[in-house]
N, C-alpha and C positions, 0 to 999 in steps of 0.2 A: 700275165697271170699274177705276177707279184703285186702289181697295183691293185688288182681285184682282191687278192688276199688281204692286202692292207686295208682296203675299204671295208670288206666284210668283217674283218677283225674289229675295226672301229665301230661298225654298226651293230654287230651282234655278239661281240666278245668271242673268245675261243670256243667255248662249248656250244655256241649257237649255230655253228656252221660245220658241215661235214664236207668230205672231198667231192661228193657228187654235186653239191651246191657250188662249190668253188669251181669245178670243171664247167658246169653249166653257165655260170655267170661270166667266166673267162672265155667261153666258146672254145674250149679245148677238149680233147678226148680224155675221158675218165681213166681208161686203161693206161694211156701214155703218161698221164699225171701221176698215177699210182706207181708206175714203173720208175719214173724219173725221181720222184720225191720219196717214195716208200710210205711214209706216214703223213697224216695231216699236219703234224707239227712242223715239219721241215719247210713247207712254203711260207708259213707264218713267221718262223724264225728268220728265214731269208728276207722276207719283206721288211721286218724290223731292222735287220742288220744293214740293209741297203740305206737306211737312214743314218745309221751310226758310223759306217765305214768312212765316209768323207770327214766326219768330225775327228775320228781317231787318226786318220792319215794327216790331217792338218796339225793336230797336236804333236805327232811324231816329227813332222817337218819342222815345226816351231822349236822343238827341243834340240834339233840338230844345228840350228843357227846360233 
């Protein structure tokens, strides 16, 4: 689902996609998606953070050496 959120964000920007579209595109249940994430912002934030976490972890590791 996060890959779908990332793709939709890139294609349509944040305002162009709602939770129903995200759930449909990711082939997941809308109610489960809403229950797990709460708002539409959370899956998009998580999709972006999945890209930044490895970079941050690498920087932290480099600083320790």
